[in-house]
Short mmCIF file of the C-alpha atoms (twelve columns), coordinates in Angstrom:
data_MODEL
# 
_entry.id   MODEL 
# 
loop_
_atom_site.group_PDB 
_atom_site.id 
_atom_site.type_symbol 
_atom_site.label_atom_id 
_atom_site.label_alt_id 
_atom_site.label_comp_id 
_atom_site.label_asym_id 
_atom_site.label_seq_id 
_atom_site.Cartn_x 
_atom_site.Cartn_y 
_atom_site.Cartn_z 
_atom_site.pdbx_PDB_model_num 
ATOM 1  C CA . UNK A 1  1.107   7.077   15.462  1 
ATOM 2  C CA . UNK A 2  2.235   8.977   12.362  1 
ATOM 3  C CA . UNK A 3  -1.192  9.575   9.901   1 
ATOM 4  C CA . UNK A 4  0.717   7.838   7.311   1 
ATOM 5  C CA . UNK A 5  1.708   5.712   9.337   1 
ATOM 6  C CA . UNK A 6  -1.484  4.896   10.395  1 
ATOM 7  C CA . UNK A 7  -2.790  5.495   6.321   1 
ATOM 8  C CA . UNK A 8  -0.741  2.313   5.273   1 
ATOM 9  C CA . UNK A 9  -1.990  0.403   7.621   1 
ATOM 10 C CA . UNK A 10 -5.268  1.156   6.509   1 
ATOM 11 C CA . UNK A 11 -4.450  -0.268  3.222   1 
ATOM 12 C CA . UNK A 12 -3.192  -3.192  3.818   1 
ATOM 13 C CA . UNK A 13 -6.147  -4.449  6.277   1 
ATOM 14 C CA . UNK A 14 -8.076  -3.479  3.559   1 
ATOM 15 C CA . UNK A 15 -6.449  -4.317  0.415   1 
ATOM 16 C CA . UNK A 16 -8.708  -6.384  -1.972  1 
ATOM 17 C CA . UNK A 17 -7.321  -10.104 -3.099  1 
ATOM 18 C CA . UNK A 18 -8.960  -11.699 -5.975  1 
ATOM 19 C CA . UNK A 19 -9.837  -15.101 -3.959  1 
ATOM 20 C CA . UNK A 20 -11.742 -17.742 -6.493  1 
ATOM 21 C CA . UNK A 21 -13.968 -15.521 -8.369  1 
ATOM 22 C CA . UNK A 22 -14.900 -13.150 -5.137  1 
ATOM 23 C CA . UNK A 23 -12.145 -11.009 -3.752  1 
ATOM 24 C CA . UNK A 24 -11.762 -11.098 0.345   1 
ATOM 25 C CA . UNK A 25 -9.632  -8.983  2.526   1 
ATOM 26 C CA . UNK A 26 -5.356  -8.920  2.929   1 
ATOM 27 C CA . UNK A 27 -6.911  -9.045  6.616   1 
ATOM 28 C CA . UNK A 28 -8.867  -12.616 6.318   1 
ATOM 29 C CA . UNK A 29 -5.279  -13.731 4.959   1 
ATOM 30 C CA . UNK A 30 -4.049  -12.448 7.821   1 
ATOM 31 C CA . UNK A 31 -6.157  -13.663 10.079  1 
ATOM 32 C CA . UNK A 32 -5.435  -17.601 8.545   1 
ATOM 33 C CA . UNK A 33 -2.196  -17.623 9.579   1 
ATOM 34 C CA . UNK A 34 1.224   -17.534 8.007   1 
ATOM 35 C CA . UNK A 35 2.035   -20.863 7.579   1 
ATOM 36 C CA . UNK A 36 -1.208  -21.241 6.057   1 
ATOM 37 C CA . UNK A 37 0.981   -20.474 2.994   1 
ATOM 38 C CA . UNK A 38 3.932   -22.429 4.088   1 
ATOM 39 C CA . UNK A 39 3.944   -24.451 0.354   1 
ATOM 40 C CA . UNK A 40 1.768   -22.288 -1.620  1 
ATOM 41 C CA . UNK A 41 4.782   -19.248 -2.403  1 
ATOM 42 C CA . UNK A 42 3.359   -18.258 -5.461  1 
ATOM 43 C CA . UNK A 43 0.187   -16.791 -3.228  1 
ATOM 44 C CA . UNK A 44 2.547   -15.406 -0.781  1 
ATOM 45 C CA . UNK A 45 4.652   -13.084 -3.121  1 
ATOM 46 C CA . UNK A 46 0.278   -12.102 -4.534  1 
ATOM 47 C CA . UNK A 47 0.104   -11.366 -1.633  1 
ATOM 48 C CA . UNK A 48 3.305   -9.806  -0.506  1 
ATOM 49 C CA . UNK A 49 2.375   -7.932  -3.861  1 
ATOM 50 C CA . UNK A 50 -0.679  -6.826  -3.153  1 
ATOM 51 C CA . UNK A 51 0.352   -5.818  0.001   1 
ATOM 52 C CA . UNK A 52 3.681   -3.693  -1.063  1 
ATOM 53 C CA . UNK A 53 0.934   -2.126  -4.062  1 
ATOM 54 C CA . UNK A 54 -1.201  -1.005  -1.343  1 
ATOM 55 C CA . UNK A 55 0.962   0.550   1.400   1 
ATOM 56 C CA . UNK A 56 2.372   2.278   -1.215  1 
ATOM 57 C CA . UNK A 57 -0.634  3.533   -3.158  1 
ATOM 58 C CA . UNK A 58 -2.002  5.102   1.064   1 
ATOM 59 C CA . UNK A 59 1.804   6.909   0.529   1 
ATOM 60 C CA . UNK A 60 -0.069  8.708   -2.405  1 
ATOM 61 C CA . UNK A 61 -1.344  11.724  -0.690  1 
ATOM 62 C CA . UNK A 62 1.246   14.126  1.147   1 
ATOM 63 C CA . UNK A 63 0.660   13.956  5.164   1 
ATOM 64 C CA . UNK A 64 -0.698  17.151  6.767   1 
ATOM 65 C CA . UNK A 65 2.849   16.905  8.056   1 
ATOM 66 C CA . UNK A 66 4.433   16.745  5.236   1 
ATOM 67 C CA . UNK A 67 2.797   19.607  4.382   1 
ATOM 68 C CA . UNK A 68 4.334   21.702  7.996   1 
ATOM 69 C CA . UNK A 69 7.769   21.111  6.918   1 
ATOM 70 C CA . UNK A 70 9.514   24.042  6.512   1 
ATOM 71 C CA . UNK A 71 11.543  22.886  2.642   1 
ATOM 72 C CA . UNK A 72 8.140   21.655  1.144   1 
ATOM 73 C CA . UNK A 73 6.506   24.253  -0.981  1 
ATOM 74 C CA . UNK A 74 2.911   23.293  -1.745  1 
ATOM 75 C CA . UNK A 75 1.249   22.371  -5.025  1 
ATOM 76 C CA . UNK A 76 4.613   22.046  -7.182  1 
ATOM 77 C CA . UNK A 77 6.035   19.195  -4.347  1 
ATOM 78 C CA . UNK A 78 2.433   17.756  -3.784  1 
ATOM 79 C CA . UNK A 79 2.675   17.578  -7.446  1 
ATOM 80 C CA . UNK A 80 6.275   16.035  -7.278  1 
ATOM 81 C CA . UNK A 81 5.445   13.943  -4.289  1 
ATOM 82 C CA . UNK A 82 2.095   11.964  -6.585  1 
ATOM 83 C CA . UNK A 83 4.117   12.140  -9.622  1 
ATOM 84 C CA . UNK A 84 7.257   9.444   -7.675  1 
ATOM 85 C CA . UNK A 85 4.054   7.429   -6.269  1 
ATOM 86 C CA . UNK A 86 2.615   7.169   -9.381  1 
ATOM 87 C CA . UNK A 87 5.958   6.258   -11.041 1 
ATOM 88 C CA . UNK A 88 6.422   3.524   -8.216  1 
ATOM 89 C CA . UNK A 89 3.480   2.342   -9.124  1 
ATOM 90 C CA . UNK A 90 3.786   1.521   -12.517 1 
ATOM 91 C CA . UNK A 91 4.632   -2.210  -14.122 1 
ATOM 92 C CA . UNK A 92 7.933   -1.401  -16.194 1 
ATOM 93 C CA . UNK A 93 7.720   -1.900  -19.731 1 
# 
């Protein structure tokens, strides 16, 4: 499994979800099963949004495999990659 896939899996498992004045992990909700949210579309949409943001945030840093790519130019490419991820996470104005 690639390093990036491992990062995203970890981020999804650990993503913090607000829950009644506290937080729970996304794994907690996954263990409840998708049927648990069948009639709670707002909560399901919120969980999907949290998962998407966690996945994108997990990809913020280039992996070693990406850095070893022949077309990768080190610092400039890493800065550009981070800027693209930051832009993807920014809420539209």
